[in-house]
N, CA, C and O of each residue as an XYZ file, in Angstrom:
480
protein
N     -22.784     33.202     72.373
C     -21.670     31.972     71.537
C     -22.892     31.339     70.736
O     -22.551     30.520     69.882
N     -24.495     31.617     70.887
C     -25.476     30.765     70.115
C     -25.209     31.849     68.835
O     -25.543     31.356     67.758
N     -24.692     33.175     68.748
C     -24.796     34.012     67.578
C     -23.736     33.581     66.576
O     -23.718     33.844     65.374
N     -22.702     32.749     67.400
C     -21.287     32.456     66.878
C     -21.209     30.837     66.640
O     -20.281     30.194     66.148
N     -22.088     30.516     66.989
C     -22.697     29.092     66.684
C     -23.548     29.083     65.134
O     -23.505     28.320     64.170
N     -24.150     30.052     65.370
C     -25.517     30.114     64.104
C     -24.626     30.764     62.988
O     -25.112     30.562     61.875
N     -23.381     31.537     62.964
C     -22.414     31.865     61.608
C     -21.606     31.120     61.546
O     -21.084     30.919     60.449
N     -21.308     30.625     62.345
C     -20.176     29.347     61.856
C     -20.931     28.263     61.143
O     -20.396     27.715     60.179
N     -22.378     27.835     61.623
C     -23.084     27.020     60.831
C     -23.495     27.554     59.409
O     -23.701     26.828     58.437
N     -23.567     28.647     59.422
C     -23.948     29.341     58.207
C     -22.868     29.429     57.045
O     -22.999     29.408     55.821
N     -21.866     29.526     57.786
C     -20.248     29.885     56.792
C     -20.371     28.706     56.391
O     -20.554     28.643     55.175
N     -20.334     27.300     57.160
C     -20.299     25.736     57.346
C     -20.975     25.773     56.080
O     -20.324     25.581     55.053
N     -22.308     26.016     56.036
C     -23.181     25.051     55.221
C     -23.049     25.764     53.469
O     -23.264     25.175     52.409
N     -22.513     27.581     53.749
C     -22.077     28.201     52.354
C     -21.213     27.455     51.888
O     -21.208     27.035     50.730
N     -20.303     27.187     52.835
C     -18.703     26.216     52.221
C     -18.978     24.729     51.323
O     -18.503     24.466     50.218
N     -19.911     23.844     52.176
C     -20.448     22.925     51.789
C     -20.920     22.829     50.316
O     -20.626     22.000     49.456
N     -21.937     24.177     50.255
C     -22.768     24.351     48.928
C     -21.844     24.881     48.078
O     -22.302     24.953     46.937
N     -20.747     25.272     48.175
C     -19.883     25.707     47.046
C     -19.207     24.801     46.876
O     -19.029     24.814     45.658
N     -18.362     23.486     47.518
C     -17.834     22.532     47.607
C     -18.393     21.577     46.669
O     -17.758     21.062     45.749
N     -19.679     21.353     46.960
C     -20.587     20.837     45.702
C     -21.015     21.211     44.757
O     -21.812     20.515     44.128
N     -20.656     22.364     44.356
C     -21.123     22.686     43.263
C     -19.652     22.556     42.348
O     -19.556     22.083     41.215
N     -18.369     23.214     43.332
C     -17.258     22.320     42.399
C     -17.101     21.106     42.230
O     -16.142     20.756     41.543
N     -17.876     20.224     42.731
C     -17.702     18.982     42.772
C     -18.803     18.406     41.862
O     -18.426     17.298     41.480
N     -19.749     18.648     41.472
C     -20.398     18.832     40.084
C     -20.329     19.221     38.993
O     -21.045     18.803     38.083
N     -19.447     20.104     38.873
C     -18.817     20.764     37.803
C     -17.533     20.208     37.704
O     -16.986     20.605     36.675
N     -16.886     19.501     38.317
C     -15.413     18.959     38.115
C     -16.420     17.222     37.585
O     -15.930     16.557     36.673
N     -17.410     16.852     38.099
C     -18.053     15.434     37.247
C     -18.472     15.860     36.163
O     -18.299     15.048     35.254
N     -18.997     16.878     35.840
C     -19.540     17.038     34.593
C     -18.184     17.072     33.571
O     -18.086     16.518     32.476
N     -17.096     17.956     34.324
C     -16.047     18.116     32.678
C     -15.698     17.023     32.774
O     -15.561     16.481     31.677
N     -15.359     16.080     34.074
C     -14.723     14.756     34.068
C     -15.683     13.775     32.992
O     -15.081     13.493     31.956
N     -16.946     13.280     33.091
C     -18.054     13.072     31.744
C     -18.080     13.554     30.614
O     -18.737     12.865     29.834
N     -17.447     14.852     29.993
C     -17.394     15.689     29.648
C     -15.824     14.759     28.437
O     -15.820     14.562     27.222
N     -14.823     14.447     29.426
C     -13.670     14.513     29.042
C     -13.559     12.871     28.613
O     -12.852     12.390     27.727
N     -14.309     12.307     29.354
C     -14.652     10.681     29.104
C     -15.142     10.520     27.897
O     -14.457      9.982     27.027
N     -16.285     10.919     27.676
C     -16.920     10.805     26.334
C     -16.221     11.207     25.143
O     -16.389     10.754     24.011
N     -15.210     12.340     25.609
C     -14.602     12.919     24.195
C     -13.405     11.977     24.173
O     -13.034     11.779     23.016
N     -12.447     11.124     25.393
C     -12.152      9.946     24.735
C     -12.753      8.790     24.396
O     -11.991      7.997     23.843
N     -13.954      8.398     24.553
C     -14.445      7.652     23.958
C     -14.105      7.429     22.548
O     -13.578      6.538     21.882
N     -14.860      9.154     22.264
C     -15.105      9.435     20.680
C     -13.430      9.224     19.861
O     -13.291      8.963     18.666
N     -12.539      9.375     20.645
C     -11.419      9.259     20.246
C     -10.587      8.055     20.119
O      -9.499      8.016     19.544
N     -11.177      7.079     20.697
C     -10.963      5.632     21.062
C     -11.721      4.882     19.671
O     -11.416      3.838     19.095
N     -12.840      5.878     19.390
C     -13.500      4.710     18.387
C     -12.711      5.477     17.555
O     -11.677      4.888     17.239
N     -12.829      6.571     17.093
C     -12.060      6.992     15.576
C     -10.719      6.578     15.534
O     -10.228      6.519     14.407
N     -10.000      6.276     16.495
C      -8.356      5.337     16.384
C      -8.988      4.334     15.735
O      -8.540      4.101     14.612
N     -10.108      3.512     16.191
C     -10.100      2.226     15.536
C     -10.123      2.025     14.391
O      -9.447      1.227     13.742
N     -11.173      2.980     13.943
C     -11.714      3.063     12.723
C     -10.497      3.271     11.770
O     -10.209      2.427     10.921
N      -9.912      4.228     11.913
C      -8.286      4.714     11.372
C      -7.403      3.277     11.521
O      -6.687      2.850     10.615
N      -7.568      2.667     12.716
C      -6.972      1.329     12.626
C      -6.710      0.176     11.763
O      -5.704     -0.398     11.345
N      -8.429     -0.002     11.605
C      -9.099     -0.638     10.914
C      -8.942     -0.316      9.163
O      -9.105     -1.211      8.333
N      -8.587      1.172      8.780
C      -8.767      1.371      7.406
C      -7.234      0.873      7.309
O      -6.987     -0.146      6.664
N      -6.084      1.679      8.029
C      -4.445      1.359      7.798
C      -4.444     -0.544      7.292
O      -4.028     -1.225      6.355
N      -5.126     -0.733      8.484
C      -5.256     -2.537      8.523
C      -5.684     -3.099      7.142
O      -5.141     -4.147      6.793
N      -6.437     -2.625      6.458
C      -7.052     -3.151      5.238
C      -6.533     -2.485      4.249
O      -6.702     -2.866      3.091
N      -5.823     -1.391      4.550
C      -4.531     -0.697      2.950
C      -3.541     -1.198      2.942
O      -2.945     -1.333      1.873
N      -2.950     -1.703      4.260
C      -1.931     -2.681      4.067
C      -2.182     -3.679      3.612
O      -1.367     -4.020      2.754
N      -3.119     -4.482      3.818
C      -3.978     -5.888      3.119
C      -3.695     -5.795      1.736
O      -3.107     -6.635      1.055
N      -4.204     -4.603      1.341
C      -4.466     -4.566     -0.102
C      -3.030     -4.032     -0.755
O      -2.858     -4.050     -1.974
N      -1.935     -3.518      0.248
C      -0.451     -3.012     -0.568
C       0.056     -4.592     -0.305
O       0.795     -5.063     -1.169
N      -0.244     -5.297      0.657
C       0.388     -6.564      0.277
C       0.172     -7.377     -0.910
O       1.088     -7.866     -1.571
N      -1.006     -7.498     -1.147
C      -1.630     -8.174     -2.318
C      -0.967     -7.228     -4.067
O      -0.663     -7.746     -5.141
N      -0.966     -5.791     -3.666
C      -0.285     -5.468     -4.943
C       0.881     -5.899     -4.733
O       1.399     -6.084     -5.835
N       1.718     -6.212     -3.750
C       2.824     -6.291     -3.866
C       3.152     -7.673     -4.454
O       3.866     -7.904     -5.430
N       2.681     -8.299     -3.895
C       3.049    -10.415     -4.268
C       2.140     -9.663     -5.763
O       3.161     -9.495     -6.428
N       1.357     -9.295     -6.402
C       0.711     -9.383     -7.674
C       2.094     -8.763     -8.774
O       2.333     -9.103     -9.933
N       2.767     -7.847     -7.975
C       3.670     -6.907     -8.486
C       4.792     -8.014     -8.906
O       5.223     -8.093    -10.056
N       5.236     -8.900     -7.786
C       6.393     -9.927     -8.147
C       5.981    -10.750     -8.952
O       6.903    -11.093     -9.693
N       4.710    -11.420     -9.262
C       3.959    -12.314     -9.919
C       4.483    -11.543    -11.385
O       5.423    -12.134    -11.918
N       4.091    -10.545    -11.960
C       4.001    -10.058    -12.824
C       5.695     -9.928    -13.426
O       6.035    -10.291    -14.552
N       6.517     -9.395    -12.505
C       7.813     -9.001    -12.577
C       8.486    -10.747    -13.283
O       9.184    -10.840    -14.294
N       8.033    -11.904    -12.429
C       8.520    -13.263    -12.523
C       8.036    -13.344    -14.237
O       8.837    -13.722    -15.092
N       6.545    -12.909    -14.588
C       6.186    -13.291    -15.852
C       6.756    -12.367    -16.919
O       6.634    -12.559    -18.129
N       7.308    -11.477    -16.426
C       7.773    -10.396    -17.231
C       9.688    -10.921    -17.683
O      10.273    -10.676    -18.738
N      10.062    -11.433    -16.842
C      11.715    -12.035    -16.684
C      11.333    -13.554    -17.673
O      12.203    -14.007    -18.417
N      10.576    -13.923    -17.612
C      10.065    -15.258    -18.144
C       9.789    -14.825    -19.864
O       9.940    -15.571    -20.831
N       9.555    -14.073    -19.865
C       9.129    -13.497    -21.350
C      10.175    -12.927    -21.902
O      10.163    -13.114    -23.118
N      11.093    -12.303    -21.533
C      12.364    -11.716    -21.898
C      13.091    -12.157    -22.043
O      13.850    -11.751    -22.923
N      13.413    -13.336    -21.282
C      14.344    -15.032    -21.446
C      13.884    -15.282    -22.885
O      14.598    -15.069    -23.865
N      12.184    -15.920    -22.946
C      11.838    -16.414    -24.279
C      11.806    -15.592    -25.467
O      11.454    -16.166    -26.498
N      12.135    -14.227    -25.543
C      12.235    -13.549    -26.225
C      13.983    -13.283    -26.952
O      14.309    -13.040    -28.114
N      14.782    -13.448    -25.771
C      16.165    -13.623    -26.263
C      16.701    -15.259    -26.719
O      17.600    -15.629    -27.475
N      15.935    -15.838    -26.076
C      16.136    -17.708    -26.817
C      15.687    -17.280    -28.158
O      16.548    -17.298    -29.038
N      14.244    -16.818    -28.537
C      13.984    -16.741    -29.359
C      15.035    -15.891    -30.889
O      14.978    -16.168    -32.087
N      15.600    -15.202    -30.415
C      16.427    -13.635    -30.699
C      17.701    -14.943    -31.289
O      18.383    -14.911    -32.314
N      17.670    -15.688    -30.522
C      19.113    -16.333    -30.677
C      18.946    -17.732    -31.342
O      19.834    -18.534    -31.631
N      17.512    -17.842    -31.527
C      17.491    -19.339    -32.711
C      17.636    -18.567    -33.897
O      18.234    -18.982    -34.890
N      16.866    -16.967    -33.771
C      16.702    -16.607    -35.256
C      18.246    -16.183    -35.680
O      18.678    -16.358    -36.819
N      18.930    -15.664    -34.718
C      20.173    -15.641    -35.454
C      20.705    -16.854    -36.265
O      21.184    -16.856    -37.399
N      20.505    -17.865    -35.421
C      21.096    -19.091    -35.792
C      20.875    -19.439    -37.058
O      21.729    -19.907    -37.810
N      19.315    -19.143    -37.429
C      18.732    -19.856    -38.719
C      19.130    -18.913    -39.255
O      19.023    -19.349    -40.401
N      19.601    -17.728    -39.409
C      19.739    -16.519    -40.446
C      21.581    -17.266    -40.591
O      22.220    -17.479    -41.621
N      21.957    -17.485    -39.253
C      23.768    -17.740    -40.090
C      23.399    -19.194    -40.607
O      24.131    -19.483    -41.553
N      22.651    -20.032    -40.344
C      22.698    -21.369    -41.103
C      22.377    -21.047    -42.845
O      23.073    -21.363    -43.810
N      21.305    -20.441    -42.815
C      20.706    -19.610    -43.995
C      21.935    -19.258    -44.575
O      22.361    -20.049    -45.417
N      22.824    -17.942    -44.249
C      23.866    -17.789    -45.330
C      24.855    -18.519    -45.426
O      25.615    -18.200    -46.340
N      25.237    -19.673    -44.632
C      26.355    -20.517    -44.774
C      25.636    -21.447    -45.696
O      26.310    -21.964    -46.587
N      24.201    -21.772    -45.601
C      23.944    -22.463    -47.007
C      24.060    -22.166    -48.231
O      24.446    -22.891    -49.148
N      23.623    -20.766    -48.268
C      24.152    -19.919    -49.541
C      25.283    -19.997    -50.016
O      25.490    -20.369    -51.171
N      26.340    -19.599    -49.058
C      27.232    -19.777    -49.349
C      28.069    -20.572    -49.827
O      29.086    -20.233    -50.433
N      27.651    -21.895    -49.556
C      28.146    -23.264    -50.001
C      27.237    -23.289    -51.260
O      27.485    -24.113    -52.141
N      26.257    -22.477    -51.382
C      25.863    -23.127    -52.619
C      25.917    -22.587    -53.876
O      25.441    -22.929    -54.959
N      27.081    -21.017    -53.246
C      27.952    -20.141    -54.201
C      26.896    -19.096    -54.486
O      26.927    -18.625    -55.623
N      26.129    -18.726    -53.803
C      25.261    -17.488    -53.679
C      25.639    -16.211    -53.015
O      25.189    -15.123    -53.376
N      26.644    -16.403    -51.839
C      27.124    -15.109    -51.687
C      26.325    -14.794    -50.290
O      26.075    -13.677    -49.838
N      26.082    -15.713    -49.881
C      25.203    -15.435    -48.193
C      23.730    -14.868    -48.169
O      23.028    -14.836    -49.180
N      23.373    -14.479    -47.085
C      22.040    -14.144    -47.326
C      21.741    -13.060    -48.234
O      22.483    -12.083    -48.136
N      20.481    -12.999    -49.413
C      20.234    -11.790    -49.508
C      19.512    -11.192    -48.698
O      18.785    -11.681    -47.833
N      19.736     -9.837    -49.021
C      18.340     -8.556    -48.506
C      17.505     -9.108    -48.296
O      17.347     -9.509    -47.143
N      16.544     -9.407    -49.313
C      14.996    -10.167    -48.768
C      15.121    -11.291    -48.255
O      13.997    -11.578    -47.843
N      15.931    -12.244    -47.991
C      15.696    -13.427    -47.716
C      15.896    -12.993    -45.813
O      15.123    -13.408    -44.950
N      17.020    -12.158    -45.567
C      17.144    -11.789    -44.470
C      15.917    -10.978    -43.898
O      15.437    -11.268    -42.802
N      15.328     -9.744    -44.837
C      14.417     -9.068    -44.351
C      13.032    -10.151    -44.121
O      12.261     -9.962    -43.180
N      12.882    -11.047    -44.892
C      11.787    -12.004    -44.501
C      11.922    -12.623    -43.407
O      10.935    -12.718    -42.677
N      13.443    -13.326    -42.926
C      13.520    -13.664    -41.713
C      13.296    -12.825    -40.670
O      12.646    -13.225    -39.704
N      13.821    -11.502    -40.722
C      13.162    -10.346    -39.390
C      11.985    -10.466    -39.387
O      11.485    -10.871    -38.337
N      11.055    -10.155    -40.587
C       9.835    -10.136    -40.308
C       9.027    -11.275    -39.787
O       8.022    -10.940    -39.159
N       9.215    -12.329    -39.892
C       8.806    -13.565    -38.895
C       9.098    -13.167    -37.543
O       8.281    -12.871    -36.670
N      10.955    -13.202    -37.428
C      10.987    -12.969    -36.017
C      10.410    -11.823    -35.225
O      10.366    -11.903    -33.998
N      10.015    -10.881    -35.795
C       9.735     -9.359    -35.519
C       7.586     -9.959    -35.377
O       6.877     -9.225    -34.689
N       7.182    -10.717    -35.794
C       5.889    -10.567    -35.966
C       5.616    -12.413    -34.689
O       4.485    -12.825    -34.431
N       6.583    -12.941    -34.297
C       6.824    -13.505    -33.027
C       6.337    -13.001    -31.413
O       6.671    -13.666    -30.432
């Protein structure tokens, strides 16, 4: 009975020792996984921050583009109005020349008006 008790105690001690080693190995793996997850979360936070900054820059660029588009459209409107005014001046000049008996705008006068318009 003593021999069986000693054998049982020895087996139990060996089993406990084996389980403690497995537990320690599992704790080591768990700590390693925790550290890996922590590093991954830090990397993710850094990428989120970079993405947020990139999105802010994109929003500013879009706002700038909208402002430039408005300026471009306003400039186009101004050019169209100037072109219309120039054409009206040419028509009036031609009409004055016809009334004065000169037969309309001369090529040189038209060219001069056109050069003035293009220099605007």
